[in-house]
C-alpha positions in Angstrom: 13.6 -31.2 52.4 15.3 -27.9 51.6 18.2 -27.8 49.3 21.4 -26.5 50.5 21.9 -22.7 50.0 24.7 -23.0 47.6 23.0 -25.2 45.2 19.8 -22.7 45.0 22.1 -19.8 44.5 23.8 -21.8 41.6 20.4 -22.7 39.9 19.4 -19.2 40.6 22.6 -17.8 38.4 21.9 -20.2 36.0 18.2 -19.5 35.7 19.1 -15.6 35.7 22.0 -16.3 32.8 19.8 -18.3 30.7 16.5 -16.0 30.9 19.3 -13.1 29.8 20.3 -15.2 26.9 16.7 -16.0 25.7 15.8 -12.3 26.1 18.8 -11.4 24.1 18.2 -13.8 21.2 14.8 -12.9 21.1 15.4 -9.2 21.1 18.2 -9.7 18.6 15.9 -11.6 16.2 12.9 -9.4 16.4 15.5 -6.8 15.3 17.1 -8.6 12.5 13.4 -9.2 11.3 12.2 -5.8 11.6 15.6 -4.6 9.6 14.9 -7.1 6.9 11.3 -6.2 6.4 12.4 -2.5 6.1 15.1 -3.3 3.7 12.6 -5.5 1.8 10.1 -3.1 1.7 12.5 -0.1 0.0 13.8 -2.7 -2.4 10.1 -3.3 -3.7 9.6 0.6 -3.9 9.3 2.0 -7.3 8.9 5.2 -8.9 10.7 8.5 -9.2 10.8 9.8 -5.9 12.6 6.4 -4.7 15.1 6.9 -7.6 16.8 10.1 -6.0 17.1 8.4 -2.8 21.2 8.1 -3.2 21.3 11.8 -3.9 22.1 14.7 -1.6 19.1 15.9 0.4 19.1 19.4 -1.5 18.8 17.4 -4.7 16.1 15.1 -3.7 14.1 18.3 -2.5 14.5 19.7 -5.8 13.3 17.0 -7.7 10.3 16.2 -5.5 9.4 19.9 -5.6 9.6 19.8 -9.4 7.9 16.7 -9.6 4.7 18.0 -7.3 4.6 21.3 -9.4 4.4 19.0 -12.7 1.6 17.0 -11.0 -0.1 20.0 -10.2 0.3 21.6 -13.6 -0.9 18.1 -15.4 -4.1 17.7 -13.1 -6.5 18.6 -16.0 -4.6 16.0 -17.9 -5.1 13.1 -15.0 -8.7 14.1 -14.4 -9.1 13.4 -18.3 -7.3 10.2 -18.3 -9.6 9.4 -15.2 -12.6 10.4 -16.9 -11.4 8.1 -19.7 -11.2 4.9 -17.9 -14.5 5.7 -16.4 -15.7 6.1 -19.8 -13.8 2.8 -21.1 -15.5 0.9 -18.4 -19.0 2.2 -19.2 -18.6 1.4 -22.7 -17.5 -2.0 -21.7 -20.6 -2.7 -19.4 -23.0 -1.1 -21.8 -26.0 -3.8 -22.8 -25.0 -2.6 -26.7 -21.4 -2.6 -27.5 -20.5 0.2 -29.6 -16.9 -0.1 -30.9 -16.6 3.4 -31.8 -17.2 4.9 -28.3 -14.7 2.3 -27.0 -12.2 3.3 -29.2 -12.8 7.0 -28.5 -12.7 6.4 -24.7 -9.4 4.5 -25.1 -7.7 7.4 -27.3 -8.6 10.1 -24.8 -7.4 7.8 -22.1 -4.0 7.1 -23.8 -3.7 10.6 -25.2 -3.8 12.1 -21.7 -1.7 9.6 -20.4 1.2 10.1 -22.8 1.0 14.0 -22.3 1.2 13.4 -18.2 4.1 11.1 -18.8 5.8 13.2 -21.4 5.5 16.5 -18.9 7.0 14.3 -16.2 9.8 12.9 -18.4 10.7 16.2 -19.6 10.6 17.4 -15.6 13.4 14.7 -14.9 15.2 15.4 -18.2 15.4 19.2 -17.0 16.1 18.2 -13.3 19.2 15.6 -14.7 20.7 18.6 -16.7 21.4 20.2 -13.3 23.1 17.2 -12.0 27.0 16.6 -11.7 28.0 13.8 -13.5 28.5 11.9 -10.5 24.8 12.8 -9.6 23.7 11.6 -12.7 25.2 8.2 -12.5 23.6 7.6 -9.2 20.0 9.1 -10.5 20.2 6.7 -13.7 21.5 3.7 -11.5 18.5 4.1 -9.1 16.3 4.7 -12.2 17.2 1.4 -13.5 16.6 -0.2 -9.8 13.4 1.5 -8.8 12.2 4.0 -11.5 11.0 3.8 -14.8 14.1 2.6 -16.2 13.6 -0.9 -14.7 14.1 -3.7 -17.1 13.5 -6.7 -15.1 14.6 -10.2 -16.2 14.6 -11.2 -20.1 11.5 -12.7 -21.4 11.7 -16.5 -21.7 11.5 -17.5 -25.4 
């Protein structure tokens, strides 16, 4: 029993159309899923380097370079803060708890962290002083969404 040629051609055309539709649907769905993943990843990014994303490339490069130089200049402070955190852990793990040792390690760590933060904030302030009013508005908007000015939802009472 063989099918008539016309019916076989019709089934072949329907099969090809259905397969093209399914491939298009799968491809389109995959593309949308990947783009959503990218958008979600960008929305979750925090920090100063992401805060300048809406500025012109030249300005982003200027901020990146300034922050990079600040990071280089602050390396001794960063290392001091790291050493302080190690000292905090060691003080907490010691068989005999010594509050004075812990407090001193916490103070060294805090002082180094504050000094680094002050330098970074100063770098951002110096950079902001070079921006046009429109660029500053873009920067502050991004800092609120992605950077250190992000407030988040109000705490529940």
